[in-house]
N, C-alpha and C positions, 0 to 999 in steps of 0.2 A: 504493500500500499504506500502511496506517496505521502511524504511528510507534510508538504505544504497544502494549504487549503485550495480546493477546487470548487468552491461554493457556486461560482458563476456557471461552471459546466453542469453542476447539479441542477441549477435553476433551469437551464436549457432542457435537460432530461426531464425535469419535473413538468415543464411546460407541455411537452409531448404527452406525458401521462395524464395531465389535466384535461387536454383536448380529448384524449381517448376515453377518459372517464365520462365526459359529457355525452359522447357518442354512444357509449355502452348503456348509459342511463336512459337515453331516448328509446333504444330498442327494448330494453327491459321493461320500461313503463308501458310502451305501446303494446308489447306482446301480452303483458299482464291484463291490461284493459280489454284487449281483443279476445283473449281466452275466456275471461270471466263473462263478457257480454255474449259470447258464443255458446258457453256451456252453463253459466250460472252456478258453477261449482268452485268453491275454495280449494278443494282437493286437486282439481285439474290445474289450477294456477300453481299450486305447490308442486305438482308433478313436473311442470316445465322448469321451475326453479331448481328442483332436485336434479334433473337431467343435466342442467347447465352447471351444477355445482360438483357433481360426483367426479367427472374427469379431472377437474382442477385439484380435488382432494386426493384422489387415488394416484394420480401421476405426479403430484407435488414432490415426493421424495426422489423419484427418478429425475425430475427436472432440476432439483437441487444438486444432485451429483453432476449432471451435465453442465450446470452453471459454474462448477468448480473446475471443469476440465476444458471448457472451450471459451471463446471470446464472448463475453457477456452482452456486449452491445449487439453483436451479430445475432445472438440468440433472441434478444428482445425484438429485433427487426423481423426475424422469422416468425416469432409468436404473434406479433401484432399483424403482420401482413397476411399470414396463412389463415388466421382466425376469420378473415372476411369471407372465406369460402362458404362457411356455414350460413352466413347472412345472405349471400348470393343465392344459395339453395332455397332458403325460405322465401325470398323475394320471387324467385322463378315459380315456385309452387303457388304463391298467391296470384300471380299473373295468369297462371294456368288454371286457377279455380280449384286447386287441390291443396287447400290450406287447413286440413284438419289438425287435431292435437298431435297426431303421430308425426306428420311432416314437420311441424314446428319443433317438436322434441328432437327430431333427427338433425335438423339444421343447428339447433342450440348445442347439441352434443358435439357435432363436428367443430364448431367454433370454440367450444370449451376445451377440447383436446389440445389445440394449439395455444390457447390462452394459458394453459397450465404451466407453460414455460416462464410466464412473466413475473409472478410474485417473488419466488426465491431468487431469480436472476436480478430483479430490480433491487431488492433489499441488499443483496450481496454487493452489487455495483455501487450502491450508496455508501456502504462501508468502505469500499475501495477508494472512493473519491474524497471523503471528508475526514476531518480530524475528530477525535473523541469529543471535544468541546462543542462541536457543531451537530452532533447526533440529535440532541433534543430539539434544536431549532429546525433541523431537517425533518424530524418527526412531525412537527407542527405543520410544515408545508405539505408533507405527504398526506396528512389528514385533510387538508384543504382540497387536494386533488381528489381524494376519495369521496369527500362530501359533495363534489360537483354533480355526481350522478343523482344525489338526493336533493341538492339545493337548486341547481340550474336546470337540469334535465326535465324534472317533472313539470315546471312551469312552462318551458318551451313546448314540451310534448302535449301538455293539456291544451294549450292555445292552438297548436297546429292540428290537433285532432278535431277541432271545431270547424276547420276549413278543409281538411283532407283526411287521410286515413293512415294506418300503421305503415303502409309501404313507403311513404315519404320519410318517416322517421328512420326506417332501416337504410334507405338510400343515403341520408345524411350521415349515419353512423359509418357506413362504408367509406364515405368521402373523408371522414376524420382520420382514417388510417394513414392516408398519404402524408398529412402534416406531422403526425406522430412519428412516422418512419424517418422523415427529414430531420427532425430534432435528434432522434437517436443516432442517425448516421453522422450528424455534425459532431456530436459528443465523441463518437468512435474515432472520427478523423483526427481529433485533437489528443487522443490517447497516446501515451508515449510508447506503450507496448501492448500487444494483444495477449490474452491468456493463452498459455500453451497447454497442449494436451498432456495429461499425466499418464505415466506408465502403469499405475496401479489399476486393478480390475474394478468393475462396478461394485462387486461384492465387498471388496476392501474399502471402497469409497463410502458405501453404506455404513460399514462398521465404524469407520472414522467419524461419520456424521452422528451415529448413535452414541459413540463414546463422548463426543463433544457436548451433547445435550444431557448426558447422564452423569457427568463428572461432578455435578453439584446437586445436592438434595433439593436446594431451592428451585432449580430449574425444573426438576421432575414435578414438584408440587405445583409450580406455576402452570405447567403444561396440563396437568391433571385438572386443576381447578378451572382453567380456561376451557377445557372440553365440556365441563359441566355447565359453565356460564354461557357458552355459545348455544347450548341447547335451549336455554331459556330466552336468550336475546334473539335467537332465530325466529321465535314465535311472532314477535312484533314485525320483523322484517318481511315475513311471508304473509301475514294476515292483515296488515294495515290497509291494503288495497281493497280486498273484499269487504272489510269492515266499513269503509267509507263509501264505496260504490254501492252498497246496499241501500243508502238513503240519499246519495248525492251523485252529481254528474262527474265525468272524467275531468272536466275543466276545474271544478271545485277541488277534486282530488289532487290535481297538479299544483294548484295554488297552496293547498294545505300542506302537501309534502315539502314544498319550497319554504314556507314559513317555518315549519318544524326543523328542517335541515339547516336553516340559517343559524340556529344555535350552534351547530358544528362549525360553521364558518367563523363565528365570533370567537369561540374558544380556541380554534386552530390558529387564528391570527395572533391571539394573545401568546400562545405557546410558541408560534413561529418567530415572534419578535423577541420575547423575553426568555423562553425556554424554561424548563423545570430544573431546579438546582439540587434538591434533596427531598427526603421523605417520599420516595417513589412508591414504596410498598403501602404506606398509609394512604397516599393519594389514590392509588389503584383501588384499594378496598372501599374507600369513601365514595369515590365516583361511581363504582359499580352498584353500591348500595342505593345511591340516589337514582340511578338508572332504573332500578327495580321499582322504587317508589313511584317514579314517573310513569312506568308502564301500568301500574294499578290505576292512577288517575286518568291515563290515556284512554282506557277502555271503560271507565266508570259511567259515562253518559254519552248518549247519541247527540252530542252538541259540538258543532265544528269549532267553536271558540275554545271550549274546554280541551278538545283534542289538540288544538294548536298550541295552547299554553304548555300542556304537559309534554307534547311532542317536542317543543322547542327546548325545554329543559333536559329531556332525554338526550337529544343530540348534542346539547351543550356539554354534557358530562362525558360523552363517549371519547372525544380526543384526548382527554386527560388520562382515561384508562388505557387507550391504545398507545399513547406516548410512553407511559410507564412500562407497559409490557415490552414495547419495542426497545427501550433503553436498557432495562434490566437484562434482556436477552442479549442484545448486541455487545455489551461491555464484558460479557462472560464467556464469549466464544471466540476462538482464534479466527482472525480475519480470513485466513486461507481456507477455512472450513465453513464459512458462513453460508455458501450456497446450499450444500448438502444439509447443513443444520437447519436452515430456514425451511427447506423442503419437508423435512421430517417434523419440525415444530408445526408447520401449517397443517400437515396431515393429522397429527395427533390432537392438536388443540381445537381443530374445526370439526372433529367427529360429531360434536354435539349438533351442528347444523344439519347433518344427515337425518338425525332423529326428528329435529324440528320440521324440516321440509317434508319428511315422509309421513309424519303423523299429525302435525298441527292442523293442516287443512282437513284431513279426515275427521279429526276430533271436533273441529268447528262445525262441520256439516252435521255430525251426529248429535252434538249438543243442541243445535238449532232445531233438529227434528224432534228430539226428546222433550225440549221445552216449548215446542210449537212457536218459535220465533224465527226471525230472518237469519240468514247466514251471517250477516254483519254482527248481530248480537252474540251468536255462537263464537265468532272470531274474537270478540271483545272479552268474553269470559276466559277463553284460553290465554289471551294476552295478560289479563289481570292475575290469573293463577301463576303464570310464568314469572310475573313481576315479583310476587311474594317469594318464590323460590330463589330468584336471582339475589334479592336483598339478603336473604338468610345465608346464601353461599358466600356473598361478599364479606359478611361479618365473620364467617369462619376463617377467611383468609388471614385475618389479623392474628390468629393464633400461631401461625407458622413463622418461627424466628428465622428459619432457613431462607425464607423469601427476603426478609430484611437484609440478611447477610450478602445477598446478591448485589447490593448497592456498593460493595467494596470492590467489585470487578474481578478480573482474571487472577490477580495476585493472591486471591483468597481461596484458591481452589482446594488446597490441602486442609483448610480449616473446616470445610463442609463436605469433605469426601464421604461417600457412602461406605 
């Protein structure tokens, strides 16, 4: 890793990912609305999300190994560019009039397979480019880019759907890939040296990545707790749209999601400018506990203003939790092993999303039938229950001293060895 700061190059790379996030958000929003209006089922919406998530989850560890063996910028260009194939397939099916849930799931799956390269590669590349003191600020900027799909995309998509249909959103998303690839290529051009292929086998690389994340008890606890928490947080991510669409239009849904996600923008800007300096484990627990409380309020009433208030606070707290998780992990893993480590961490910590995506929609539909209410209220009940469980899990995190020990960084490996 280079010793001097490369923050300007990071900002160029970040700009590409920011644009890509907006494009992906347009397609995600448009397909969610389209599937719900076509089927009226929260389970079908969740199925599309699950199909799009599984390849990223399952291929993450492999993508992490690849990120440590080959040129990371080139891998990001391949991942971003080839993921457009799935969107082109969906678009072709829609123009041909064969736009069922099966065809949409197929296209989403193809796109997700190539997108699986991006997260571990991107995170490892950021570690390559920046100094330790810049990690927290970069984490705030990365949260802003991530929030774009929730902050900017829903508003744009909701307005465009009033004058056009989902095909326009997909076309715009495909076009954003070009600008993203240009940004990544510019960063690669200024790199002093490309990552060289390693002689070790993939099995050996997996083992090294596994050892990197199991060398400290705190990392194991952090990953395990994260897996539980993603299960509960996944409920609101997958059920917010059927909950609101059950009593409002897609335009109102887009505006509401933008208002809620603006909380993420505010806190991400604060972190991006000032960064977090200490007490990462406490901030992590406190922010996740508040997220759970906000989920309870979010589903409490079929009132768009109440939803906006609690949604804003939920998204406001998320970047603090994400930044703490990112920082505590990044400073405790050797930079040369970051790619494979992030791939495994993403796989293990996000297993909870699989359960949320697989069962939250089905549970919402069944609760609606059992209580003789709309799908939206069934979704709201699932969100509130998940909020209670998330708050309790966050409080339990405070009991683990090994997590707080992670704030000391790599030099403390022996003190917390298993």
